[in-house]
C-alpha positions in Angstrom: 117.4 155.3 165.6 114.5 153.8 167.5 111.9 151.7 165.7 109.0 153.8 167.0 109.3 157.2 168.6 106.2 158.9 170.1 106.7 162.5 171.1 104.1 164.7 172.9 101.2 162.8 171.3 97.7 164.1 171.9 94.6 162.3 170.5 91.1 163.8 170.8 87.7 162.6 169.7 85.7 165.8 169.3 86.0 167.7 172.6 87.2 164.6 174.5 90.9 164.3 174.9 91.9 160.7 175.1 95.7 161.0 175.2 97.7 164.1 176.2 101.5 164.6 175.7 102.4 160.9 175.5 106.1 160.3 174.8 108.1 157.0 174.6 110.2 155.1 172.2 110.7 151.4 171.3 114.1 150.1 170.3 115.0 147.0 168.3 114.6 143.7 170.2 112.9 145.5 173.1 109.7 144.2 174.8 107.5 146.9 176.3 104.2 146.3 178.0 101.5 148.9 178.4 99.1 148.7 181.3 96.2 151.0 182.3 92.6 151.1 183.4 89.7 150.9 180.9 89.4 154.1 179.0 93.0 155.1 179.5 93.7 155.4 175.8 95.8 152.2 175.3 94.0 151.1 172.1 93.8 154.7 170.8 97.6 154.8 171.1 98.0 151.7 169.0 95.5 153.1 166.4 97.6 156.2 166.2 100.8 154.3 165.7 99.3 152.3 162.8 97.7 155.4 161.2 94.1 154.4 162.0 93.5 157.5 164.2 94.3 161.1 163.5 96.5 162.9 166.1 95.6 166.3 167.4 99.2 167.2 168.3 102.7 165.7 168.6 104.3 163.3 166.3 104.9 159.6 165.7 108.1 158.6 163.9 108.6 155.2 162.4 112.0 153.9 161.2 112.0 154.0 157.4 110.8 150.7 156.0 109.5 149.5 159.4 107.3 146.4 159.1 104.6 146.0 161.8 102.7 142.9 162.7 99.4 143.5 164.5 97.5 141.1 166.7 94.1 142.5 167.6 92.0 141.9 170.8 89.6 139.7 168.9 88.6 138.8 165.4 85.1 137.6 164.5 84.9 134.9 161.9 81.5 133.5 160.7 81.5 130.0 162.3 79.5 128.6 159.3 82.1 129.8 156.8 84.4 126.9 155.8 88.0 128.2 156.0 91.1 126.3 156.8 93.9 127.8 158.8 96.2 127.7 155.8 93.6 129.6 153.7 93.2 132.2 156.4 96.9 132.7 156.7 97.1 133.5 152.9 93.9 135.5 152.5 95.4 138.9 151.8 99.1 138.3 151.0 100.6 136.2 148.2 102.8 134.1 150.4 103.8 130.5 149.9 102.6 127.5 151.9 106.1 127.2 153.1 106.1 130.7 154.6 102.7 130.1 156.1 104.0 126.9 157.7 107.1 128.7 159.1 104.9 131.4 160.7 102.7 128.7 162.3 105.8 127.0 163.6 107.0 130.3 165.1 103.7 130.8 166.8 103.9 127.3 168.3 101.1 125.7 166.3 102.8 123.9 163.4 100.1 121.2 163.0 97.0 123.4 162.5 97.3 124.3 158.9 94.5 121.8 157.8 92.2 122.6 160.7 89.1 124.7 160.2 89.2 128.1 161.9 85.8 127.3 163.4 87.3 124.3 165.2 90.1 126.0 167.0 90.1 126.6 170.8 90.6 130.2 172.1 94.3 129.7 172.6 94.8 128.1 169.2 92.9 130.9 167.5 95.1 133.5 169.2 98.2 131.6 168.1 97.0 131.6 164.5 96.4 135.4 164.7 100.0 135.6 166.0 101.2 133.5 163.1 99.3 135.8 160.7 101.1 138.8 162.2 104.5 137.1 161.8 104.0 136.0 158.2 105.9 138.9 156.7 108.7 138.8 159.3 107.9 142.1 161.0 110.3 144.3 162.9 107.7 145.1 165.5 104.8 143.2 166.9 101.8 145.2 168.3 99.6 143.1 170.5 96.3 144.7 171.7 95.2 142.6 174.7 95.9 139.5 172.7 95.2 137.1 175.6 91.7 138.4 176.4 89.4 135.5 177.0 92.2 133.0 177.8 92.7 131.6 181.3 95.8 132.3 183.3 97.8 129.2 182.1 96.8 130.0 178.5 97.9 133.6 178.9 101.2 132.5 180.5 101.9 130.1 177.6 101.1 132.8 175.1 103.5 135.2 176.7 106.2 132.6 176.7 105.6 132.1 173.0 106.0 135.8 172.4 109.2 135.8 174.4 110.5 132.9 172.3 109.6 134.7 169.0 111.4 137.9 170.2 114.4 136.0 171.2 114.7 134.0 168.0 113.8 136.7 165.5 115.0 139.9 167.2 111.5 141.3 166.7 110.5 144.1 169.1 107.2 143.8 171.0 104.8 146.5 172.1 102.0 144.9 174.0 98.9 146.1 175.8 98.0 143.9 178.8 94.7 143.9 180.6 96.1 141.4 183.2 97.8 143.2 186.1 98.7 139.9 187.7 100.6 138.7 184.7 103.4 140.6 183.0 106.0 138.7 181.0 109.3 138.3 182.8 111.2 139.3 179.7 109.5 142.8 179.6 112.2 145.4 179.4 109.8 148.2 180.4 106.3 148.7 181.6 104.4 151.9 180.7 101.5 152.8 182.9 99.0 154.8 180.9 96.0 156.8 182.0 95.4 159.4 179.3 99.1 160.3 179.9 102.2 158.4 180.9 101.8 158.0 184.7 105.1 156.2 185.1 107.4 153.8 183.2 110.4 151.7 183.9 111.2 148.0 184.8 108.2 146.0 186.1 109.4 146.2 189.6 109.9 150.0 189.5 106.4 150.6 188.1 104.8 148.2 190.6 106.2 150.4 193.5 105.5 153.7 191.9 102.9 155.9 193.7 101.1 156.7 190.4 100.6 153.0 189.7 99.4 152.2 193.2 97.0 155.1 193.1 95.4 153.5 190.1 95.6 149.8 191.0 96.2 149.5 194.7 98.8 147.3 196.4 96.8 144.1 197.1 96.4 141.0 195.0 94.2 142.8 192.4 96.8 145.4 191.8 100.0 143.3 192.1 102.3 143.5 189.1 103.8 140.0 189.3 106.1 138.2 186.9 106.0 134.7 185.6 109.4 133.1 186.2 110.2 130.9 183.3 112.4 127.9 183.7 115.4 129.6 182.1 115.2 132.4 184.6 116.3 130.3 187.4 119.7 129.9 185.8 120.1 133.7 186.0 118.5 134.6 189.3 121.5 136.4 190.6 121.6 138.6 187.4 117.9 139.4 187.4 116.7 139.6 191.0 116.9 143.3 191.0 114.4 143.6 188.1 112.0 140.7 188.7 109.5 139.7 191.3 108.3 136.2 191.9 104.9 135.2 190.6 103.8 133.8 193.9 103.8 137.3 195.4 100.6 138.1 193.6 98.9 135.0 195.0 99.7 135.8 198.6 
């Protein structure tokens, strides 16, 4: 069965319907990116999946025993509070220093355990949040605009790290992206959300869909481009029908 199945989901706050009849599924090892304008219900969808928001109709089915790791948009920590990365990693779970170290390595920041959280750059901080989400070896990673505040190279590096984690662990990824010009080349599907599922499919299919273009246009600001990682060039002939070149968004 799928890891997560969302069927005819409706979420309302009072008289305001945020999501209506949303349906999709996430399978093992799959990477799915959700895009949509502000107020389209992306975060409400995530909150419904983790049980933090009541649903008005429809259902969400999680595979029995499913372990979910969650990386939020942002996390505010008192800058005057002394807290090492290692202490932060083990705040709420009784995990060993070895497991904490393994998670930091998986997130690409193996040398930060002794650093103070207040001393981390934006990119390092997000990698630590990723490591914290990985500490219990989840089956699914949920990332809610996890690259917000990072510059484009920082975002690209973070996406590459997510791809690496998925490839090495088999973990599935469901990710909200606020950056229409950057969608990870490994994404199996993109879901365009605007209170309902406007369209979904491979990145190239969604980018050409009339529903997507009605929301985001067809110029540079609306281009759904893909970073081409080094390993992609060895498989260009296999993937050209699914992938677009990143330079197309810059033209």
